N, C-alpha and C positions, 0 to 999 in steps of 0.2 A: 800849389795849384793842381787841380784835377787834370788827368790825362784823357785824351780820346784814344781808345784802344780798338783797333780793327782786328777782331778774332774771327777767322773764317777758314773753311776748308776749300782747297783748290786741287784741280787735276794738274798733271805735269805741264799741260799746255795753258794753264792759267784760268780755267773756268770754274766758277763756284756752283754752277748747275747747268743742266742741259737746256736746250731751246725752250722746252715747256716747263722748266723749273725742276726737272728730274735731278735727284741726288743719290738715288739708290745704287748707282754704279760704283760708288766709293767702297773699296774693300775694308770694311770695319772688322774689328776683332774685340774680344772681351778685354784684353789687356789695355788697349788704347781707350776704350769706353770707360773702364773703371778709373784709369788715370785722369781722364778729362773730367769726369763727374766729381772726383775728389779734389782735383786742383782748381777747378773753376765751376763750382756747383751753380752759380748764378746764370750760367749759360745754358742750363737745362730748363726747358719750358715747364711752367708750373704744372700743367696737365700731364706731363710725361714723368715727372719726378716719382710718383708711386710705382710706375712701371719699371723705373730704373733702380728701384730699391732705396729710394731717397725719401726723406721726410719732406712734406710740403713746406715745412718751416725751416728747412736746411738753411743755415746762415750764409749770406754772401761773403766771399772772401776778398774780392777785388773791386767790383763795380756795384753801384747802386742805381744806375740808370742805363737805359738801352735806347738807341736810335735805330730805326729800321725804315726802309723804303716800303712802298706799297707791295711790291713783289715778295718781300720777305714777310710782311704781315698777313697777306691774303691766304696762304695755306692754312693757317690756324683759323682764320675767320670762316673759311669754306667748310670747316668741320664744326662750326658753332662755338669756337673759342675766341671771344672778343678781347680777352686779356691774357695773352700767352705767357707773359712774364710778370705775373701779379706780384712777385717778390721784388720787382724793380720799378722805378719810375719809368713809364713807357712813352716814347714819342714816335709817331709815325709821320714820316715826311712824304707828303703827296699833294699835288695840286689838282688831282683828278678824282680822289676818293669821295669827295663831297662832304660827308660827315661821319662821325663815329658815335655809336650809341652807348659806349662804355665810358663812364667818367674817369676810369682808371687809366685810360689811354688818351694822350693829348695829340690832336692832329695839328701838324705844322704844315701850312699850305705854301709857305715861301721862306726863302732865306735861311736855310739850315746852317750856314756859316755863322750868322748872327746868333742863332740858338746855341750852337756849340760854344761860342765865345762867352755867352752869358752863363752857360752851365759851368764852364771852366773856372769862372770867377766866383761862383757860388760855393758854399761849404758842401762837402760830401766826398764820396769815394770816386773812383774813376768812372768814365762813361764808356759803355760798350757800343761800338758801331757794329751792328749785326749784318749789315748789307742793305741793299744790294750794290751791284757794280756801279750804277749811275750815281747813287748817293755817295759811295766811297770816292768816286772820281771828283764829285763836287766838293767833298770835304778833305781831299788829299792834303791841302795846305794846313789843315788842323790836326791831322793824325800824328800823334806823338809816338805811338808804338804799334807794331803789328805782330800778331801771333798767328802764324800761317801753318795750318795743317796741310801738308802736301801729300797727296795720295799717288801711288805709282800706277796711274791710269791716264790714258789720253782720251779726252772727251771728243775732240775733233770739232767742237762748236758749242754754242750755248751762251750763257751769261758770263761775261768776263768779270774778273775780280775788280777791275777798274774800267768802266765804260765811259770814256769821255775824251776830251781833247788830249793831244800829244803834249805831255808835260813831265819830262824826266825829273824824278825826285829821288834823291839818294837817301837810303837807309843803311844802317850798319847792323850786320848780324851780331847778336849778343850771345846766343846759345842755341843748342839744337839737341833734340831728343828723338831717338829712333825707336820704332816698334816692330814687332815680329811680322806684321802684315805688310811691311815694306814702306809704311807711311812714316813721315817724320814731322815734328813740330819745330819750327824755327821762330825765335823771338828776334824782332828787328826794332831798333830804336832810330829815331830821326837823326840823320848825320849832321 
């Protein structure tokens, strides 16, 4: 069965972005970027791949579908990119977006849990949950694995990695990798 994998970057205090969607405050470095692009090429947006020295046709290694909320989708849309992950089957979960003009992106207006359960039963590779925090909180019961990039910075506020009801859910750390910029990636599996 396919897994739902939440791959996201967070500050020390658990924010995936600032109040207005800012993420430039994360201390990136070449080592970490090269590692992430090699390990998980499918998580690099299609329009960014050539800038990252990647082929547009770079094969996916882990996932073949992506789920994102409106806040995760809109930055690409705001620069005229309606299909940011053209190399994946794309789903945007939003009850307020209205409609999408790109047939490569499917709008899901309600019940993302039912969508994830249907996708898990279908043939294919894993499913990437790209964010945001509200969608992650809604899908918490369906998340099988988390790959958390933790950056050594305190945001102080913004968009939480999980923005929803109080619902403690146990995950088990499976492994960890550290980088020269002080960031680390930790893999968690559902306990």
